[in-house]
Every structure is written in structure tokens, then in C-alpha cells.
C-alpha beads as a LAMMPS data file, in Angstrom:
LAMMPS data file: protein, C-alpha beads

115 atoms
114 bonds

1 atom types
1 bond types

-500.0 500.0 xlo xhi
-500.0 500.0 ylo yhi
-500.0 500.0 zlo zhi

Masses

1 110.0

Atoms # bond

1 1 1 -169.338 222.427 19.887
2 1 1 -166.137 220.291 20.340
3 1 1 -162.916 221.624 18.260
4 1 1 -160.988 219.041 15.846
5 1 1 -157.864 217.684 16.114
6 1 1 -156.353 219.361 13.961
7 1 1 -157.692 222.935 15.792
8 1 1 -156.656 221.989 18.713
9 1 1 -152.823 221.128 17.894
10 1 1 -152.856 224.450 16.231
11 1 1 -154.083 226.464 19.410
12 1 1 -151.549 224.455 21.476
13 1 1 -148.329 225.175 19.520
14 1 1 -145.751 227.355 21.078
15 1 1 -145.311 230.522 20.598
16 1 1 -141.600 231.870 19.787
17 1 1 -140.916 235.565 20.399
18 1 1 -137.656 237.611 19.917
19 1 1 -134.547 237.187 17.832
20 1 1 -134.633 234.158 15.568
21 1 1 -130.702 234.332 14.982
22 1 1 -130.228 233.795 18.763
23 1 1 -132.854 230.981 18.625
24 1 1 -131.165 228.724 15.806
25 1 1 -127.553 230.034 17.805
26 1 1 -128.627 228.249 20.915
27 1 1 -129.261 225.158 18.909
28 1 1 -125.824 224.557 17.314
29 1 1 -123.752 221.862 18.167
30 1 1 -121.458 223.348 21.477
31 1 1 -123.076 226.163 22.043
32 1 1 -124.882 225.093 25.270
33 1 1 -121.782 223.721 26.551
34 1 1 -120.030 226.864 26.107
35 1 1 -122.874 229.237 27.821
36 1 1 -123.059 227.259 30.806
37 1 1 -118.601 227.282 30.405
38 1 1 -118.372 231.234 29.932
39 1 1 -121.233 231.472 33.080
40 1 1 -119.517 229.712 35.341
41 1 1 -115.767 231.267 34.913
42 1 1 -117.339 234.890 34.000
43 1 1 -114.111 235.735 31.326
44 1 1 -112.175 232.942 29.400
45 1 1 -109.394 232.829 26.906
46 1 1 -110.093 231.367 23.883
47 1 1 -107.088 228.468 24.385
48 1 1 -108.730 227.550 27.917
49 1 1 -112.326 226.920 26.390
50 1 1 -110.808 224.394 23.908
51 1 1 -109.339 222.638 26.417
52 1 1 -112.923 222.547 28.945
53 1 1 -114.864 221.417 25.564
54 1 1 -112.370 219.160 23.893
55 1 1 -115.473 217.684 21.778
56 1 1 -115.696 221.035 20.164
57 1 1 -112.580 222.038 17.979
58 1 1 -110.573 225.232 17.524
59 1 1 -112.889 225.658 14.236
60 1 1 -116.844 225.184 15.404
61 1 1 -115.453 227.407 18.769
62 1 1 -114.381 230.491 16.788
63 1 1 -117.491 230.219 14.654
64 1 1 -119.475 230.348 17.666
65 1 1 -117.395 233.040 19.166
66 1 1 -118.312 235.071 16.010
67 1 1 -121.953 234.616 15.219
68 1 1 -121.858 234.923 19.710
69 1 1 -120.375 238.396 19.264
70 1 1 -122.520 239.233 16.430
71 1 1 -125.694 238.705 18.037
72 1 1 -124.628 240.503 21.208
73 1 1 -124.005 237.307 23.825
74 1 1 -120.480 237.552 24.250
75 1 1 -117.694 240.172 24.241
76 1 1 -114.249 239.779 23.125
77 1 1 -111.256 241.478 24.647
78 1 1 -107.742 241.534 23.189
79 1 1 -104.979 241.667 26.028
80 1 1 -102.210 243.541 24.283
81 1 1 -98.705 241.425 24.518
82 1 1 -96.791 239.567 24.619
83 1 1 -98.242 236.780 24.575
84 1 1 -101.166 238.495 22.859
85 1 1 -104.721 237.287 24.813
86 1 1 -107.914 236.812 23.815
87 1 1 -110.689 236.598 26.480
88 1 1 -113.967 235.943 25.967
89 1 1 -117.431 237.006 28.470
90 1 1 -121.015 236.421 28.515
91 1 1 -123.018 239.979 27.753
92 1 1 -125.524 240.583 30.143
93 1 1 -127.755 238.810 27.186
94 1 1 -125.169 236.053 26.946
95 1 1 -125.733 235.541 30.886
96 1 1 -129.301 235.232 30.798
97 1 1 -129.149 232.478 27.735
98 1 1 -126.708 231.152 30.198
99 1 1 -128.984 230.642 32.705
100 1 1 -131.527 229.125 30.736
101 1 1 -129.061 226.542 29.351
102 1 1 -128.446 226.089 32.210
103 1 1 -132.063 225.071 33.248
104 1 1 -131.752 223.004 29.907
105 1 1 -128.891 220.843 31.723
106 1 1 -130.730 220.454 34.754
107 1 1 -133.640 219.228 33.324
108 1 1 -132.058 216.734 30.667
109 1 1 -129.199 215.875 31.868
110 1 1 -125.475 217.780 30.960
111 1 1 -124.164 218.040 28.056
112 1 1 -121.428 215.599 26.406
113 1 1 -119.008 218.200 27.012
114 1 1 -119.385 218.949 30.219
115 1 1 -119.822 215.637 32.279

Bonds

1 1 1 2
2 1 2 3
3 1 3 4
4 1 4 5
5 1 5 6
6 1 6 7
7 1 7 8
8 1 8 9
9 1 9 10
10 1 10 11
11 1 11 12
12 1 12 13
13 1 13 14
14 1 14 15
15 1 15 16
16 1 16 17
17 1 17 18
18 1 18 19
19 1 19 20
20 1 20 21
21 1 21 22
22 1 22 23
23 1 23 24
24 1 24 25
25 1 25 26
26 1 26 27
27 1 27 28
28 1 28 29
29 1 29 30
30 1 30 31
31 1 31 32
32 1 32 33
33 1 33 34
34 1 34 35
35 1 35 36
36 1 36 37
37 1 37 38
38 1 38 39
39 1 39 40
40 1 40 41
41 1 41 42
42 1 42 43
43 1 43 44
44 1 44 45
45 1 45 46
46 1 46 47
47 1 47 48
48 1 48 49
49 1 49 50
50 1 50 51
51 1 51 52
52 1 52 53
53 1 53 54
54 1 54 55
55 1 55 56
56 1 56 57
57 1 57 58
58 1 58 59
59 1 59 60
60 1 60 61
61 1 61 62
62 1 62 63
63 1 63 64
64 1 64 65
65 1 65 66
66 1 66 67
67 1 67 68
68 1 68 69
69 1 69 70
70 1 70 71
71 1 71 72
72 1 72 73
73 1 73 74
74 1 74 75
75 1 75 76
76 1 76 77
77 1 77 78
78 1 78 79
79 1 79 80
80 1 80 81
81 1 81 82
82 1 82 83
83 1 83 84
84 1 84 85
85 1 85 86
86 1 86 87
87 1 87 88
88 1 88 89
89 1 89 90
90 1 90 91
91 1 91 92
92 1 92 93
93 1 93 94
94 1 94 95
95 1 95 96
96 1 96 97
97 1 97 98
98 1 98 99
99 1 99 100
100 1 100 101
101 1 101 102
102 1 102 103
103 1 103 104
104 1 104 105
105 1 105 106
106 1 106 107
107 1 107 108
108 1 108 109
109 1 109 110
110 1 110 111
111 1 111 112
112 1 112 113
113 1 113 114
114 1 114 115
């Protein structure tokens, strides 16, 4: 007995596991660029991230970093000054996501910001 086309499609639909918020944040503008950059440089200051990713505004970057912190993807370290410096790095979870992002870049070409 043959399955109907609609049943075949349903059977092939991929199942997503894990935290849906991580999945959503991964799809936001600038997320892949940011993950790849932090993976390459280990730790970066916000102003240096902005310089490296010019198509991402300061406001968008601040939202991505805050969202990534809440999802335990990025760590934030404040270095007392003067001058005050804020450093960002990937957590082990963030490093795993960055590795996935690097595969996406390898397969699909570099994101616009990293060309």
C-alpha cells in the first residue's frame, strides 16, 4: 500500500529539538556574522565588533549581545577603567553554535558582513 503525498511530506518533516529561542536568535540579522567573528577572535570589545561588522548598527548589535547573554551563548566581561571596556566572548554553548554557523557559511557562502 502506497502512502499519500501529504503523508509522505509529513513523514519527512524535520524535527527541531532544543531551545526554540536559540533557534530564533540564530536566524536574526547579524547573528551568524557575530558568532563567526567571536569564534575567530575569542574575545572582542563592542566597538571592535561594530568596526568589523559595519552593516550592523550599534542598536542591533546591543540587542543581539543582550539576547545571546540571556541564552547563555555570550559572556560579558566589564574591565574597570579608565577607560571602561566591555568584552564579549562565546560560552561553550555559543562556540558550538558558532561552529554550526561556520558550516552554514562554508556551504552557503560568507554572510554579507564578512565578505
